[in-house]
BADREN-528343 format. One record per residue (C-alpha): residue number from 0; residue in one letter; x, y, z. Coordinates in steps of 0.2 Angstrom, whole numbers, plus 5000, padded with zeros to 4 digits. Example, Ala and Ser with C-alpha at 12.3 -4.5 7.8 and 13.67 -1.06 7.14 Angstrom:
# BADREN-528343
(r 0; "A"; (5062; 4978; 5039))
(r 1; "S"; (5068; 4995; 5036))
***
This chain:
# BADREN-528343
(r 0; "M"; (4998; 5001; 5001))
(r 1; "D"; (5006; 5017; 4996))
(r 2; "Y"; (5005; 5033; 5007))
(r 3; "R"; (5006; 5051; 5004))
(r 4; "F"; (5007; 5067; 5014))
(r 5; "H"; (5005; 5086; 5009))
(r 6; "L"; (5015; 5100; 5018))
(r 7; "D"; (5019; 5116; 5013))
(r 8; "S"; (5035; 5124; 5014))
(r 9; "P"; (5042; 5140; 5010))
(r 10; "L"; (5044; 5136; 4993))
(r 11; "G"; (5029; 5128; 4990))
(r 12; "G"; (5017; 5112; 4992))
(r 13; "I"; (5027; 5097; 4995))
(r 14; "T"; (5020; 5078; 4992))
(r 15; "L"; (5029; 5063; 5002))
(r 16; "A"; (5026; 5047; 4998))
(r 17; "S"; (5029; 5031; 5007))
(r 18; "D"; (5027; 5012; 5008))
(r 19; "G"; (5022; 5013; 5026))
(r 20; "E"; (5038; 5013; 5035))
(r 21; "A"; (5051; 5022; 5024))
(r 22; "L"; (5050; 5038; 5012))
(r 23; "T"; (5050; 5032; 4995))
(r 24; "G"; (5045; 5050; 4988))
(r 25; "L"; (5046; 5070; 4992))
(r 26; "W"; (5043; 5082; 4978))
(r 27; "F"; (5037; 5100; 4976))
(r 28; "D"; (5020; 5102; 4969))
(r 29; "G"; (5020; 5101; 4952))
(r 30; "Q"; (5039; 5099; 4948))
(r 31; "K"; (5042; 5088; 4934))
(r 32; "H"; (5040; 5069; 4936))
(r 33; "F"; (5028; 5072; 4951))
(r 34; "G"; (5021; 5058; 4959))
(r 35; "A"; (5032; 5045; 4948))
(r 36; "G"; (5030; 5028; 4958))
(r 37; "L"; (5015; 5032; 4968))
(r 38; "S"; (5001; 5021; 4963))
(r 39; "G"; (4984; 5032; 4960))
(r 40; "R"; (4976; 5022; 4975))
(r 41; "A"; (4989; 5029; 4987))
(r 42; "E"; (4981; 5032; 5005))
(r 43; "E"; (4981; 5050; 5012))
(r 44; "Q"; (4987; 5048; 5030))
(r 45; "A"; (4998; 5051; 5043))
(r 46; "L"; (5012; 5043; 5048))
(r 47; "P"; (5027; 5041; 5059))
(r 48; "I"; (5040; 5044; 5043))
(r 49; "F"; (5032; 5058; 5037))
(r 50; "E"; (5031; 5066; 5055))
(r 51; "E"; (5052; 5061; 5056))
(r 52; "T"; (5053; 5068; 5037))
(r 53; "E"; (5043; 5086; 5042))
(r 54; "R"; (5054; 5089; 5056))
(r 55; "W"; (5070; 5086; 5044))
(r 56; "L"; (5062; 5100; 5032))
(r 57; "T"; (5058; 5110; 5045))
(r 58; "L"; (5078; 5110; 5051))
(r 59; "Y"; (5083; 5112; 5033))
(r 60; "F"; (5074; 5124; 5028))
(r 61; "E"; (5078; 5134; 5044))
(r 62; "G"; (5093; 5137; 5039))
(r 63; "H"; (5101; 5120; 5045))
(r 64; "A"; (5110; 5103; 5040))
(r 65; "P"; (5099; 5091; 5051))
(r 66; "D"; (5110; 5076; 5059))
(r 67; "F"; (5098; 5064; 5056))
(r 68; "T"; (5091; 5058; 5039))
(r 69; "P"; (5074; 5048; 5040))
(r 70; "A"; (5074; 5031; 5031))
(r 71; "L"; (5073; 5029; 5013))
(r 72; "R"; (5067; 5018; 5001))
(r 73; "P"; (5071; 5028; 4982))
(r 74; "V"; (5063; 5014; 4967))
(r 75; "G"; (5073; 5013; 4952))
(r 76; "T"; (5084; 5008; 4939))
(r 77; "P"; (5102; 5001; 4948))
(r 78; "F"; (5112; 5013; 4938))
(r 79; "Q"; (5097; 5029; 4946))
(r 80; "L"; (5100; 5020; 4963))
(r 81; "E"; (5122; 5020; 4960))
(r 82; "V"; (5118; 5039; 4956))
(r 83; "W"; (5107; 5042; 4970))
(r 84; "E"; (5117; 5036; 4981))
(r 85; "L"; (5133; 5048; 4976))
(r 86; "L"; (5122; 5059; 4978))
(r 87; "R"; (5117; 5057; 4996))
(r 88; "Q"; (5138; 5058; 4996))
(r 89; "I"; (5137; 5076; 4993))
(r 90; "P"; (5138; 5088; 5009))
(r 91; "Y"; (5125; 5100; 5014))
(r 92; "G"; (5136; 5116; 5006))
(r 93; "S"; (5143; 5108; 4993))
(r 94; "T"; (5138; 5105; 4976))
(r 95; "V"; (5148; 5096; 4961))
(r 96; "S"; (5144; 5094; 4943))
(r 97; "Y"; (5136; 5081; 4933))
(r 98; "G"; (5154; 5077; 4925))
(r 99; "D"; (5162; 5074; 4943))
(r 100; "L"; (5150; 5061; 4946))
(r 101; "A"; (5153; 5052; 4931))
(r 102; "A"; (5172; 5051; 4937))
(r 103; "R"; (5166; 5044; 4951))
(r 104; "I"; (5155; 5032; 4943))
(r 105; "A"; (5170; 5030; 4928))
(r 106; "Q"; (5182; 5027; 4941))
(r 107; "R"; (5170; 5013; 4951))
(r 108; "R"; (5167; 5002; 4936))
(r 109; "G"; (5186; 5003; 4930))
(r 110; "R"; (5182; 5015; 4917))
(r 111; "A"; (5194; 5028; 4910))
(r 112; "R"; (5178; 5038; 4905))
(r 113; "F"; (5157; 5039; 4908))
(r 114; "S"; (5143; 5046; 4901))
(r 115; "A"; (5140; 5064; 4912))
(r 116; "Q"; (5121; 5067; 4902))
(r 117; "A"; (5117; 5046; 4908))
(r 118; "V"; (5120; 5054; 4925))
(r 119; "G"; (5111; 5069; 4922))
(r 120; "S"; (5098; 5061; 4916))
(r 121; "A"; (5097; 5050; 4934))
(r 122; "V"; (5097; 5062; 4943))
(r 123; "G"; (5084; 5072; 4934))
(r 124; "R"; (5073; 5057; 4942))
(r 125; "N"; (5079; 5059; 4959))
(r 126; "P"; (5060; 5052; 4966))
(r 127; "I"; (5066; 5060; 4984))
(r 128; "S"; (5071; 5078; 4981))
(r 129; "L"; (5081; 5085; 4995))
(r 130; "L"; (5085; 5072; 5006))
(r 131; "I"; (5095; 5064; 4990))
(r 132; "P"; (5101; 5082; 4989))
(r 133; "C"; (5099; 5084; 4969))
(r 134; "H"; (5097; 5101; 4968))
(r 135; "R"; (5120; 5099; 4973))
(r 136; "V"; (5124; 5095; 4954))
(r 137; "L"; (5128; 5111; 4944))
(r 138; "G"; (5133; 5109; 4927))
(r 139; "A"; (5150; 5109; 4921))
(r 140; "D"; (5152; 5128; 4921))
(r 141; "G"; (5144; 5131; 4939))
(r 142; "S"; (5128; 5134; 4929))
(r 143; "L"; (5110; 5130; 4936))
(r 144; "T"; (5104; 5117; 4926))
(r 145; "G"; (5092; 5103; 4926))
(r 146; "Y"; (5083; 5105; 4942))
(r 147; "A"; (5064; 5096; 4942))
(r 148; "G"; (5056; 5109; 4954))
(r 149; "G"; (5063; 5122; 4943))
(r 150; "V"; (5080; 5130; 4943))
(r 151; "E"; (5069; 5144; 4954))
(r 152; "K"; (5070; 5131; 4967))
(r 153; "K"; (5087; 5125; 4964))
(r 154; "A"; (5094; 5144; 4967))
(r 155; "A"; (5085; 5144; 4982))
(r 156; "L"; (5091; 5130; 4991))
(r 157; "L"; (5107; 5132; 4988))
(r 158; "R"; (5108; 5150; 4993))
(r 159; "L"; (5099; 5142; 5010))
(r 160; "E"; (5116; 5130; 5010))
(r 161; "G"; (5127; 5146; 5011))
(r 162; "V"; (5130; 5141; 4992))
(r 163; "L"; (5140; 5159; 4983))
(r 164; "L"; (5132; 5158; 4968))
(r 165; "P"; (5139; 5163; 4951))
***
């Protein structure tokens, strides 16, 4: 059974999804790929995982790096899961480029190179925004590219984390 919960944030409405135990989705209302993987029969219900996620989001939007992470269970291909795990390793207030992530994957796989475009596609399909911090990934030139929630939100999130934008 899928569950969902809606809350408001300083950047607009957010919809959370869960399998009852872990967070499976977090989307800004109306973002690209909104609700991907969420069944049409998702039941609106308050759950402990939603309360914990709301506590995390409150700290985050107050400008703090939360010292805990709710249980996460993103659903994707093995490659997407690999990319999303790398995203989770980007520290609060830091950024990397799509090329940096591609180089890490290439190194893991013993290859000379890996496609930054393939990485970008996986980053763009991240189903758990903010907690899997895809907003911390920039273009090679430091540009704010490719955020499913919109470039304005990406800029606001990075400013909140103290990242100096060009």
